[in-house]
Each structure stands twice: as structure tokens, then as C-alpha cells.
HTML snippet that shows the backbone in 3Dmol.js (N, CA, C, O; Angstrom):
<script src="https://3Dmol.org/build/3Dmol-min.js"></script>
<div id="view" style="width:600px;height:400px;position:relative"></div>
<script>
const pdb = `
ATOM      1  N   SER A   1     154.109  23.468  47.750  1.00  0.00           N
ATOM      2  CA  SER A   1     154.925  24.481  46.909  1.00  0.00           C
ATOM      3  C   SER A   1     154.570  25.683  46.806  1.00  0.00           C
ATOM      4  O   SER A   1     153.428  25.826  47.244  1.00  0.00           O
ATOM      5  N   LEU A   2     155.064  26.707  46.393  1.00  0.00           N
ATOM      6  CA  LEU A   2     154.597  27.608  46.429  1.00  0.00           C
ATOM      7  C   LEU A   2     153.891  27.889  44.021  1.00  0.00           C
ATOM      8  O   LEU A   2     154.042  27.350  42.925  1.00  0.00           O
ATOM      9  N   ASN A   3     153.211  29.038  44.656  1.00  0.00           N
ATOM     10  CA  ASN A   3     152.070  28.743  43.286  1.00  0.00           C
ATOM     11  C   ASN A   3     152.709  29.857  42.694  1.00  0.00           C
ATOM     12  O   ASN A   3     151.788  30.670  42.784  1.00  0.00           O
ATOM     13  N   SER A   4     154.032  30.728  41.922  1.00  0.00           N
ATOM     14  CA  SER A   4     153.975  31.479  41.864  1.00  0.00           C
ATOM     15  C   SER A   4     153.286  32.136  40.735  1.00  0.00           C
ATOM     16  O   SER A   4     153.080  33.347  40.661  1.00  0.00           O
ATOM     17  N   PHE A   5     152.835  30.965  39.580  1.00  0.00           N
ATOM     18  CA  PHE A   5     152.090  31.320  38.435  1.00  0.00           C
ATOM     19  C   PHE A   5     150.693  31.532  38.148  1.00  0.00           C
ATOM     20  O   PHE A   5     150.222  31.883  37.066  1.00  0.00           O
ATOM     21  N   GLY A   6     149.900  31.215  39.521  1.00  0.00           N
ATOM     22  CA  GLY A   6     149.217  31.047  40.227  1.00  0.00           C
ATOM     23  C   GLY A   6     147.884  29.097  39.421  1.00  0.00           C
ATOM     24  O   GLY A   6     146.727  28.679  39.477  1.00  0.00           O
ATOM     25  N   ALA A   7     149.146  28.739  38.877  1.00  0.00           N
ATOM     26  CA  ALA A   7     149.068  27.502  38.436  1.00  0.00           C
ATOM     27  C   ALA A   7     148.124  26.349  39.421  1.00  0.00           C
ATOM     28  O   ALA A   7     147.938  25.232  38.938  1.00  0.00           O
ATOM     29  N   ARG A   8     147.648  26.619  40.563  1.00  0.00           N
ATOM     30  CA  ARG A   8     147.052  25.176  41.559  1.00  0.00           C
ATOM     31  C   ARG A   8     146.063  25.584  41.130  1.00  0.00           C
ATOM     32  O   ARG A   8     145.971  26.767  40.802  1.00  0.00           O
ATOM     33  N   ASP A   9     145.123  24.788  41.021  1.00  0.00           N
ATOM     34  CA  ASP A   9     143.811  24.920  41.104  1.00  0.00           C
ATOM     35  C   ASP A   9     143.522  23.368  41.623  1.00  0.00           C
ATOM     36  O   ASP A   9     144.175  22.413  42.042  1.00  0.00           O
ATOM     37  N   THR A  10     142.351  23.657  41.381  1.00  0.00           N
ATOM     38  CA  THR A  10     141.201  22.501  41.556  1.00  0.00           C
ATOM     39  C   THR A  10     140.810  22.050  40.633  1.00  0.00           C
ATOM     40  O   THR A  10     140.977  22.548  39.519  1.00  0.00           O
ATOM     41  N   LEU A  11     139.913  20.519  40.964  1.00  0.00           N
ATOM     42  CA  LEU A  11     139.001  19.870  39.827  1.00  0.00           C
ATOM     43  C   LEU A  11     138.160  19.110  40.283  1.00  0.00           C
ATOM     44  O   LEU A  11     138.624  18.172  40.930  1.00  0.00           O
ATOM     45  N   ALA A  12     136.844  19.175  40.166  1.00  0.00           N
ATOM     46  CA  ALA A  12     136.097  18.759  41.059  1.00  0.00           C
ATOM     47  C   ALA A  12     135.311  17.439  39.917  1.00  0.00           C
ATOM     48  O   ALA A  12     134.562  17.686  38.971  1.00  0.00           O
ATOM     49  N   VAL A  13     135.659  16.398  40.267  1.00  0.00           N
ATOM     50  CA  VAL A  13     134.805  15.081  39.693  1.00  0.00           C
ATOM     51  C   VAL A  13     134.233  14.377  40.096  1.00  0.00           C
ATOM     52  O   VAL A  13     134.980  13.549  40.617  1.00  0.00           O
ATOM     53  N   GLY A  14     132.784  14.003  40.271  1.00  0.00           N
ATOM     54  CA  GLY A  14     131.213  14.098  41.109  1.00  0.00           C
ATOM     55  C   GLY A  14     131.736  14.678  42.559  1.00  0.00           C
ATOM     56  O   GLY A  14     132.174  15.818  42.717  1.00  0.00           O
ATOM     57  N   ASP A  15     131.580  13.444  43.831  1.00  0.00           N
ATOM     58  CA  ASP A  15     132.115  13.843  44.406  1.00  0.00           C
ATOM     59  C   ASP A  15     134.249  13.854  45.495  1.00  0.00           C
ATOM     60  O   ASP A  15     134.947  14.208  46.445  1.00  0.00           O
ATOM     61  N   ASN A  16     134.124  13.228  44.373  1.00  0.00           N
ATOM     62  CA  ASN A  16     135.435  14.415  44.452  1.00  0.00           C
ATOM     63  C   ASN A  16     136.388  15.457  44.570  1.00  0.00           C
ATOM     64  O   ASN A  16     135.957  16.244  43.728  1.00  0.00           O
ATOM     65  N   THR A  17     137.272  15.918  44.996  1.00  0.00           N
ATOM     66  CA  THR A  17     138.126  17.004  44.000  1.00  0.00           C
ATOM     67  C   THR A  17     139.486  16.886  43.968  1.00  0.00           C
ATOM     68  O   THR A  17     139.895  16.608  45.095  1.00  0.00           O
ATOM     69  N   TYR A  18     140.479  16.989  43.057  1.00  0.00           N
ATOM     70  CA  TYR A  18     141.536  17.149  43.140  1.00  0.00           C
ATOM     71  C   TYR A  18     142.805  18.605  43.150  1.00  0.00           C
ATOM     72  O   TYR A  18     142.968  19.313  42.157  1.00  0.00           O
ATOM     73  N   GLU A  19     143.199  18.705  43.822  1.00  0.00           N
ATOM     74  CA  GLU A  19     144.685  19.391  43.434  1.00  0.00           C
ATOM     75  C   GLU A  19     145.424  19.534  41.969  1.00  0.00           C
ATOM     76  O   GLU A  19     146.164  18.562  41.814  1.00  0.00           O
ATOM     77  N   ILE A  20     145.456  20.235  41.091  1.00  0.00           N
ATOM     78  CA  ILE A  20     145.701  20.009  39.242  1.00  0.00           C
ATOM     79  C   ILE A  20     146.595  21.400  39.893  1.00  0.00           C
ATOM     80  O   ILE A  20     146.572  22.008  40.963  1.00  0.00           O
ATOM     81  N   TYR A  21     147.325  21.506  38.685  1.00  0.00           N
ATOM     82  CA  TYR A  21     148.700  22.479  38.008  1.00  0.00           C
ATOM     83  C   TYR A  21     148.371  22.598  36.458  1.00  0.00           C
ATOM     84  O   TYR A  21     148.772  21.963  35.483  1.00  0.00           O
ATOM     85  N   ARG A  22     147.620  23.497  36.584  1.00  0.00           N
ATOM     86  CA  ARG A  22     147.492  23.870  35.188  1.00  0.00           C
ATOM     87  C   ARG A  22     148.354  24.805  34.331  1.00  0.00           C
ATOM     88  O   ARG A  22     148.361  26.025  34.494  1.00  0.00           O
ATOM     89  N   LEU A  23     149.038  24.198  33.462  1.00  0.00           N
ATOM     90  CA  LEU A  23     150.239  25.054  32.716  1.00  0.00           C
ATOM     91  C   LEU A  23     149.952  26.069  31.870  1.00  0.00           C
ATOM     92  O   LEU A  23     150.502  27.163  31.744  1.00  0.00           O
ATOM     93  N   ASP A  24     148.641  25.387  31.060  1.00  0.00           N
ATOM     94  CA  ASP A  24     148.003  26.819  30.848  1.00  0.00           C
ATOM     95  C   ASP A  24     148.109  28.692  31.271  1.00  0.00           C
ATOM     96  O   ASP A  24     147.712  29.754  30.791  1.00  0.00           O
ATOM     97  N   ALA A  25     149.100  28.094  32.753  1.00  0.00           N
ATOM     98  CA  ALA A  25     148.960  29.515  33.780  1.00  0.00           C
ATOM     99  C   ALA A  25     150.282  29.987  33.202  1.00  0.00           C
ATOM    100  O   ALA A  25     150.483  31.197  33.309  1.00  0.00           O
ATOM    101  N   VAL A  26     151.629  28.942  32.353  1.00  0.00           N
ATOM    102  CA  VAL A  26     152.739  29.842  32.084  1.00  0.00           C
ATOM    103  C   VAL A  26     152.633  30.144  30.859  1.00  0.00           C
ATOM    104  O   VAL A  26     151.809  29.534  30.178  1.00  0.00           O
ATOM    105  N   PRO A  27     153.360  31.053  30.343  1.00  0.00           N
ATOM    106  CA  PRO A  27     153.126  31.301  29.294  1.00  0.00           C
ATOM    107  C   PRO A  27     154.175  30.896  28.217  1.00  0.00           C
ATOM    108  O   PRO A  27     155.258  31.481  28.177  1.00  0.00           O
ATOM    109  N   GLY A  28     153.828  29.794  27.251  1.00  0.00           N
ATOM    110  CA  GLY A  28     154.829  29.876  25.943  1.00  0.00           C
ATOM    111  C   GLY A  28     154.764  27.797  26.416  1.00  0.00           C
ATOM    112  O   GLY A  28     155.141  26.993  25.563  1.00  0.00           O
ATOM    113  N   THR A  29     154.399  27.446  27.409  1.00  0.00           N
ATOM    114  CA  THR A  29     153.966  26.029  28.005  1.00  0.00           C
ATOM    115  C   THR A  29     153.160  25.399  26.405  1.00  0.00           C
ATOM    116  O   THR A  29     153.344  24.354  25.780  1.00  0.00           O
ATOM    117  N   GLU A  30     152.411  26.355  26.203  1.00  0.00           N
ATOM    118  CA  GLU A  30     151.676  25.035  25.681  1.00  0.00           C
ATOM    119  C   GLU A  30     152.231  24.883  23.523  1.00  0.00           C
ATOM    120  O   GLU A  30     151.514  24.488  22.603  1.00  0.00           O
ATOM    121  N   LYS A  31     153.445  25.295  23.470  1.00  0.00           N
ATOM    122  CA  LYS A  31     154.251  24.907  22.319  1.00  0.00           C
ATOM    123  C   LYS A  31     155.129  24.124  22.433  1.00  0.00           C
ATOM    124  O   LYS A  31     155.735  23.886  21.388  1.00  0.00           O
ATOM    125  N   LEU A  32     155.704  23.210  24.006  1.00  0.00           N
ATOM    126  CA  LEU A  32     156.153  22.558  24.372  1.00  0.00           C
ATOM    127  C   LEU A  32     155.664  20.600  23.529  1.00  0.00           C
ATOM    128  O   LEU A  32     154.504  20.263  23.294  1.00  0.00           O
ATOM    129  N   PRO A  33     156.835  19.753  23.280  1.00  0.00           N
ATOM    130  CA  PRO A  33     156.511  18.483  23.457  1.00  0.00           C
ATOM    131  C   PRO A  33     155.298  17.980  24.139  1.00  0.00           C
ATOM    132  O   PRO A  33     154.481  18.836  24.478  1.00  0.00           O
ATOM    133  N   TYR A  34     155.083  16.943  24.357  1.00  0.00           N
ATOM    134  CA  TYR A  34     154.844  16.728  25.186  1.00  0.00           C
ATOM    135  C   TYR A  34     155.173  16.078  26.186  1.00  0.00           C
ATOM    136  O   TYR A  34     154.493  16.073  27.212  1.00  0.00           O
ATOM    137  N   SER A  35     156.868  15.069  25.966  1.00  0.00           N
ATOM    138  CA  SER A  35     157.356  15.469  26.994  1.00  0.00           C
ATOM    139  C   SER A  35     157.616  16.186  28.360  1.00  0.00           C
ATOM    140  O   SER A  35     157.476  15.943  29.558  1.00  0.00           O
ATOM    141  N   LEU A  36     158.228  17.562  27.266  1.00  0.00           N
ATOM    142  CA  LEU A  36     158.128  18.519  28.115  1.00  0.00           C
ATOM    143  C   LEU A  36     157.581  18.906  28.924  1.00  0.00           C
ATOM    144  O   LEU A  36     157.943  19.267  30.044  1.00  0.00           O
ATOM    145  N   LYS A  37     156.307  18.868  28.288  1.00  0.00           N
ATOM    146  CA  LYS A  37     155.157  19.440  29.227  1.00  0.00           C
ATOM    147  C   LYS A  37     155.010  18.645  30.382  1.00  0.00           C
ATOM    148  O   LYS A  37     155.101  19.209  31.472  1.00  0.00           O
ATOM    149  N   VAL A  38     154.756  17.198  30.319  1.00  0.00           N
ATOM    150  CA  VAL A  38     155.409  16.271  31.451  1.00  0.00           C
ATOM    151  C   VAL A  38     156.361  17.092  32.913  1.00  0.00           C
ATOM    152  O   VAL A  38     156.149  17.131  34.125  1.00  0.00           O
ATOM    153  N   LEU A  39     157.150  17.502  32.260  1.00  0.00           N
ATOM    154  CA  LEU A  39     158.546  17.888  33.316  1.00  0.00           C
ATOM    155  C   LEU A  39     158.293  19.489  34.046  1.00  0.00           C
ATOM    156  O   LEU A  39     158.801  19.960  35.064  1.00  0.00           O
ATOM    157  N   ALA A  40     157.114  20.199  32.903  1.00  0.00           N
ATOM    158  CA  ALA A  40     156.236  22.078  33.246  1.00  0.00           C
ATOM    159  C   ALA A  40     155.699  21.141  34.907  1.00  0.00           C
ATOM    160  O   ALA A  40     156.094  21.410  36.041  1.00  0.00           O
ATOM    161  N   GLU A  41     154.919  20.270  34.582  1.00  0.00           N
ATOM    162  CA  GLU A  41     153.693  20.101  35.294  1.00  0.00           C
ATOM    163  C   GLU A  41     154.509  19.702  36.822  1.00  0.00           C
ATOM    164  O   GLU A  41     154.316  20.102  37.970  1.00  0.00           O
ATOM    165  N   ASN A  42     155.544  18.678  36.206  1.00  0.00           N
ATOM    166  CA  ASN A  42     156.552  18.538  38.027  1.00  0.00           C
ATOM    167  C   ASN A  42     156.841  19.639  38.304  1.00  0.00           C
ATOM    168  O   ASN A  42     156.149  20.327  39.055  1.00  0.00           O
ATOM    169  N   LEU A  43     158.412  20.215  37.510  1.00  0.00           N
ATOM    170  CA  LEU A  43     157.915  21.542  37.742  1.00  0.00           C
ATOM    171  C   LEU A  43     157.561  23.035  38.877  1.00  0.00           C
ATOM    172  O   LEU A  43     158.189  23.820  39.587  1.00  0.00           O
ATOM    173  N   LEU A  44     155.623  22.649  38.304  1.00  0.00           N
ATOM    174  CA  LEU A  44     154.969  23.806  38.843  1.00  0.00           C
ATOM    175  C   LEU A  44     154.747  22.749  40.561  1.00  0.00           C
ATOM    176  O   LEU A  44     154.589  23.217  41.688  1.00  0.00           O
ATOM    177  N   ARG A  45     154.803  21.621  40.246  1.00  0.00           N
ATOM    178  CA  ARG A  45     153.938  20.266  41.529  1.00  0.00           C
ATOM    179  C   ARG A  45     155.208  20.964  42.720  1.00  0.00           C
ATOM    180  O   ARG A  45     154.826  21.326  43.833  1.00  0.00           O
ATOM    181  N   THR A  46     156.298  21.051  42.424  1.00  0.00           N
ATOM    182  CA  THR A  46     157.550  21.056  43.325  1.00  0.00           C
ATOM    183  C   THR A  46     158.322  21.934  43.549  1.00  0.00           C
ATOM    184  O   THR A  46     159.286  22.026  44.307  1.00  0.00           O
ATOM    185  N   GLU A  47     157.743  22.753  42.677  1.00  0.00           N
ATOM    186  CA  GLU A  47     158.376  24.513  42.827  1.00  0.00           C
ATOM    187  C   GLU A  47     159.019  24.608  43.915  1.00  0.00           C
ATOM    188  O   GLU A  47     159.213  23.406  44.093  1.00  0.00           O
ATOM    189  N   ASP A  48     159.595  25.202  44.950  1.00  0.00           N
ATOM    190  CA  ASP A  48     159.702  26.119  47.026  1.00  0.00           C
ATOM    191  C   ASP A  48     160.475  26.417  46.432  1.00  0.00           C
ATOM    192  O   ASP A  48     161.007  25.459  45.870  1.00  0.00           O
ATOM    193  N   GLY A  49     160.843  27.226  46.239  1.00  0.00           N
ATOM    194  CA  GLY A  49     162.142  28.702  46.049  1.00  0.00           C
ATOM    195  C   GLY A  49     163.366  28.664  46.133  1.00  0.00           C
ATOM    196  O   GLY A  49     164.065  29.673  46.227  1.00  0.00           O
ATOM    197  N   ALA A  50     163.849  27.344  46.108  1.00  0.00           N
ATOM    198  CA  ALA A  50     164.994  26.691  46.371  1.00  0.00           C
ATOM    199  C   ALA A  50     165.712  26.243  45.461  1.00  0.00           C
ATOM    200  O   ALA A  50     166.617  26.570  44.693  1.00  0.00           O
ATOM    201  N   ASN A  51     164.447  24.585  46.028  1.00  0.00           N
ATOM    202  CA  ASN A  51     165.927  23.918  44.377  1.00  0.00           C
ATOM    203  C   ASN A  51     165.210  24.060  43.443  1.00  0.00           C
ATOM    204  O   ASN A  51     165.699  23.681  42.379  1.00  0.00           O
ATOM    205  N   ILE A  52     163.879  24.603  43.389  1.00  0.00           N
ATOM    206  CA  ILE A  52     163.112  24.502  42.031  1.00  0.00           C
ATOM    207  C   ILE A  52     162.369  26.115  41.797  1.00  0.00           C
ATOM    208  O   ILE A  52     161.450  26.182  42.614  1.00  0.00           O
ATOM    209  N   THR A  53     162.432  27.134  41.154  1.00  0.00           N
ATOM    210  CA  THR A  53     162.209  28.211  41.424  1.00  0.00           C
ATOM    211  C   THR A  53     161.569  29.002  39.922  1.00  0.00           C
ATOM    212  O   THR A  53     161.906  28.445  38.877  1.00  0.00           O
ATOM    213  N   ALA A  54     160.553  30.428  39.779  1.00  0.00           N
ATOM    214  CA  ALA A  54     159.762  30.077  38.814  1.00  0.00           C
ATOM    215  C   ALA A  54     160.800  30.310  37.664  1.00  0.00           C
ATOM    216  O   ALA A  54     160.293  30.337  36.543  1.00  0.00           O
ATOM    217  N   ASP A  55     162.186  30.487  37.728  1.00  0.00           N
ATOM    218  CA  ASP A  55     163.692  30.343  36.914  1.00  0.00           C
ATOM    219  C   ASP A  55     163.541  29.707  36.096  1.00  0.00           C
ATOM    220  O   ASP A  55     163.654  30.029  34.913  1.00  0.00           O
ATOM    221  N   HIS A  56     163.234  28.596  36.547  1.00  0.00           N
ATOM    222  CA  HIS A  56     163.636  26.972  35.908  1.00  0.00           C
ATOM    223  C   HIS A  56     162.258  26.962  35.074  1.00  0.00           C
ATOM    224  O   HIS A  56     162.259  26.876  33.846  1.00  0.00           O
ATOM    225  N   ILE A  57     160.906  27.071  35.959  1.00  0.00           N
ATOM    226  CA  ILE A  57     159.801  27.208  35.272  1.00  0.00           C
ATOM    227  C   ILE A  57     159.139  27.473  33.631  1.00  0.00           C
ATOM    228  O   ILE A  57     158.376  26.988  32.795  1.00  0.00           O
ATOM    229  N   ASN A  58     160.460  29.116  34.012  1.00  0.00           N
ATOM    230  CA  ASN A  58     160.377  29.538  32.761  1.00  0.00           C
ATOM    231  C   ASN A  58     161.742  29.448  31.969  1.00  0.00           C
ATOM    232  O   ASN A  58     161.999  29.749  30.803  1.00  0.00           O
ATOM    233  N   ALA A  59     162.179  29.166  32.525  1.00  0.00           N
ATOM    234  CA  ALA A  59     163.552  28.076  31.313  1.00  0.00           C
ATOM    235  C   ALA A  59     162.798  27.126  30.269  1.00  0.00           C
ATOM    236  O   ALA A  59     162.731  27.093  29.040  1.00  0.00           O
ATOM    237  N   ILE A  60     162.343  26.483  31.156  1.00  0.00           N
ATOM    238  CA  ILE A  60     161.787  25.367  30.196  1.00  0.00           C
ATOM    239  C   ILE A  60     160.604  25.187  29.588  1.00  0.00           C
ATOM    240  O   ILE A  60     160.248  24.207  28.933  1.00  0.00           O
ATOM    241  N   ALA A  61     159.714  26.655  29.951  1.00  0.00           N
ATOM    242  CA  ALA A  61     158.497  27.112  28.956  1.00  0.00           C
ATOM    243  C   ALA A  61     158.984  28.046  27.952  1.00  0.00           C
ATOM    244  O   ALA A  61     158.370  28.656  27.077  1.00  0.00           O
ATOM    245  N   ASN A  62     160.586  28.022  28.357  1.00  0.00           N
ATOM    246  CA  ASN A  62     161.088  28.666  26.555  1.00  0.00           C
ATOM    247  C   ASN A  62     162.467  27.285  25.994  1.00  0.00           C
ATOM    248  O   ASN A  62     163.492  26.771  25.547  1.00  0.00           O
ATOM    249  N   TRP A  63     161.574  27.405  26.403  1.00  0.00           N
ATOM    250  CA  TRP A  63     162.903  26.029  25.824  1.00  0.00           C
ATOM    251  C   TRP A  63     162.715  26.483  24.530  1.00  0.00           C
ATOM    252  O   TRP A  63     163.334  25.967  23.599  1.00  0.00           O
TER     253      TRP A  63
END
`;
const viewer = $3Dmol.createViewer("view");
viewer.addModel(pdb, "pdb");
viewer.setStyle({}, {cartoon: {color: "spectrum"}});
viewer.zoomTo();
viewer.render();
</script>
């Protein structure tokens, strides 16, 4: 997937690392209700530049 906002990061827990997508990389998501934050995080994970674009992510962040 694309990473237009630089949101992709890793989280280390013990000996394991996990790929995460940080909502704080997208301005505006801090004011969203929890349910829309879940949707925004899903858009970050599935951004491909065709079906899901940075414009889609900005649209939900500025809802």
C-alpha cells in the first residue's frame, strides 16, 4: 500500500514487531469520533492510489 502521509510505523512489543498506521500523521483525525478513526485507519492501511487515495483520507479527516 501507499504511505502518502508517512503514517506507517512499527511497534515493538517484547521480541515482536508490528506494522501500525498512525492517525496522528493525518491532520484533522484527532477531532474525529472513535468510529470514524477506525474507518480512517482502515483507509490508511488500504491506500493504493486507485481505489483509495490521499483525497479519500483527507475527506474523512476533514469530516
